N, C-alpha and C positions, 0 to 999 in steps of 0.2 A: 362255781358261779350259778348254781341252781336258784339261788335266792333272787338273782337279778334277771332270770330268764323270763322272757315274755313271748307268748305264742305268736307266731307269724300269722297274718291273714290267710285263711284257708285251712289252718290246722283245726281239727275238730276238738276244741276244748269246750267252751260254752258260748262262744261268740262267733256267729257267722261272719264270713269275710266281708259281706256288704256292710253289716253293722259295725265291724271293726274299722273299716275304711271311713265311715261317717262318724266315728267317735262314740257309738252306742255300745254299751257292754253292761253286764250285770254288776250289782253292787260289790260283790267280792272281787271281781276283776278290777273295778275302780280302786278298791282299797289296796290291792296288790300293786297296781301301778303307782299309787301314791306312796306306798312303802318303798318301792324301788327308787323313785325319784328323790325321796327324802334321804335315802342312803347315799345316793350319788352326790347330792348337795352337801351332806355332812362330810363325805370324804373330801370334797373340794375345800371345805372349811378347815378340816384337820390338816390337810396339806399346806394350806395358807398359814395356819398357826405355826406349824413347824418351820416354814420358811421365815416367818416373822420373828421367831425366837432366835434363829440363826443370824439374821441380819438386824438384830435389835439396835445396835449402835448407830448405823446410818439412818435408820427410821426415826430413832429418838432425836438425833441431831436435826433432822428435817422438821420434826414437830416443835422442837424447842427453839428453833432459829429466831422466831419473832421476839421471844423473851431475851435470848442471848445477845441480840443486837442492842439491847438497852444497857446503859452504864450501870444501872442498879443491879444487874445480874453479876457484875464483876467486883462487887464491893469487898467480899471476903478474900478473893484471890484475884489479883490484878491480871487482866488478860485471859481469865478463865471463867467460863459460865458455871455457876454453882447452884445446886438445889439442896434443900434440907430433907432429911429422912427422919420421921418421928418414931416409926415402929420397926420392929425386927423384920416383919414380913412385907413391909410397904414396897420395897424395891422389887420383890418377887412378884407381887400382884400387879405392879405397874408393868413389868415385863409381859405378863399374861394379857393385860388389857391392850397394850400396844400391839402385841402379836394378833389378838383377836380382831382389833380394828383393821389391821393390815390384811388379815384373812378375808374379812367381809368385803373389802374393796377389791382385792386381787381376784378372789373367786366369784365375784359378782356375775361374770358371764356364764359360769356354770350353774349357779342356783337361779339366776334369772331365766335361763333357758329351760330349766326343769319346771319352773312355775308356768312359763309360757307353753311348754309342750303338754302340760297337764290340763291347762284351761282351754286352749284353743280348739280342741276337737268338739267342744260343746257350743262353739260360737258360729254364727252365720258369717257369710263371706264379708259383708260390709262391716260387721263387728270386728272381725279379724283385722280388716284394713285400718279401722279407727284405732284399735288397740295397738297395732304395730306403730302407727303414726304417733300416738300419744306417748308410748314407751320410748320411741326414738327421740322425742323432744324432752321428756322428763329427765332422762339421764344427763344430757348436756346442761339443762337448766340447774339441776342439783349441783353439778360440778362447778358451774359458774358461780353459784352462790357460795359454795365452800371455798373456792379460790379467792373470792372477794373477802371472805372472813379471814382467810390466812394473810392476805395482804395488809389489812387494817388492824390485825390483832396487836401488833406492836404499838400502834398509836393509842389504842384503848388502854393497854397496860401502862404506857408511859404517863397517860393522864391520871390513872388511878394511883400509881406509885408516886406521882408527883405531890399528892396530898400528904405524904409522910413527912414528919418534921426532920430537920437536918441531923439530929442526933439519933435517928432511928435507922436500923439496918434491915432491909427487906430479906426475909428468909422464906422464900417460896418453896413449898413442899412439892415433891414430884407428883403425888396423887392429885393435889389441888390444881396444879397447872394443867395436868392431863384432862381433868374434868372440865376446866374452863375452856380448853381448846376444843374438846369434843362438843360441848354445848354450843360454842360459837359456830363451828362447822355445820352442825346439824340444823341449828336455827336458821342460819342464812340459806342453807341448801333447801330446806323445806319451804321457807318463805318464797323462794323463787318458783315453787310449784303452784302457788295459789292462783296466779292468773291462768295457768294451764287448766286448773280445775274449773275455773269459770268457763273457759272455752268448751270443756268437755260437757258441762251441764247445759250449755247452750246448744251443743250439737244434738244431745239427746232430748231436747225440748223442755228441760226443767227450768232453765233460767233465761228468759227473753231479754233482749237488749233494752227494752223500755224500762224494765225493773232496775237494771244497772244504771241507766242514765238518770232515773229519778232519784237514786240514792248515791250519786257520785260523790258529793261532798262528804257525806257521812262515811262512805267507804274509805276515802283518803284520810279522813281524821282518824278512823279506827286503825288504819295502817300505821300511822305515826304513834298512836298509843301502843299498838302491838309491838312496834320496834323498840319503844322505850321500856316495855315490861319484859320482852323476851330476851333481849341482849343481857348476858350475865355481867358484863362490865359496868352497866348503868351509866356510862359516860355519854355525853351528847354526841361526840364524834361517831361512835359506833351506831347510835340510834339513827342519825342522819344517813350514814352510809348504808344502813339496811332499808330505811324508809324510801329514799329517793329511787333506788332501782325497782322497788316494789311498785311505786306509783307509775314509773315508766312502763313496766311490764303490764300493769293494770290498764294503762291507756292503749297499749298495743292490743291487749285482749279485747277491750271494748270496741276498738276499731274493727277488729276481725269479726266480732259478733254483728256489728252494724252492717258491714259489707256482705256478710253471709245472709242475713235476713233480708237485705235489700235485693240480693240476687234471687233468693227463693221467692220473694214477692213478685219479682218480674216474671218468673216462670209460672206463677200461680200455685206454688207448693207451700205457701206460708199459711199455717193453721194456728199460729200462736195467739191470734185474737179470739179464738173460739174458747168457750168455757169447757170444763171437763165433761159436762153432760150434753154438749151440743155436737151433733154429727157434722162431719165435713161433707161438702158437696161432691156428688158422684159425677164422673165425666159423662158427657152426652154421647160420645162416639160409641158405636156398636163394637163390642168385644168379639174377637174371632171365636170364642167359645159360644157366644150367643148365636152366631151364624151357624155354627156346627150343630147346635141344639135344634135350631129351626129347620135345618135341612134333614135332620134325622127324625123329625116329628112323624110318627106313624099315621096321624090324621091326614097328612098330606100324601 
């Protein structure tokens, strides 16, 4: 395990203990740490892929449940959900895709921690606090969006397959359905992150509430357009199911921005009205450093 060995603070490699404790190290040590954390993350993914291949059948049953609940999935075999396979290697690659998806989800605590542990030593204390807060909110929001997509997926499929004539038999391929399901889950999950991105930009001072309030109607309209274009099913039910939660989260994010800026203005810490070239006012009270400098003046 020499490859994963990392010198402890205090060992005389090239990093003093004080610098190692504060996250400062030479470039080669940064690259070594990056290599080690990538190896650990990849090992977690490989372990997840192996588990996903072993338990492929229950995972595939869970993914295909929205389609298998439809009568159209049981046309060829009564009481049994069926899929079509067009190529020789299609079933094999579907197994790999499902196992890889399972591995990314299951091993997420491992690779997320490796990213967090690599980045946080270079952040200030308040940046670490903000990063931990936003990461803790981003994961539940993404899961909530993916869960909503999973719940409404059968409704969208039912609407789309309902356009087929009576003498047509739906032959949905495994790879096509898997692609559709993945796109739905990712689109809904990422869309739920957009209001959180607004809050983050507001916290760092890039996006003030006044700008959001001035373009509120346009933003809501763009959300509906995005929901219509992004959902792969293109049915109105999926579009509305994505757009309405986005609008609700947008309203919550805007309310948070308004209350935050109002609280900052009450404390006198709001500088959003200043231009980029305008300096903020300095406090009038005397700093303890100024008094120390005055007391140590040799002229006195």
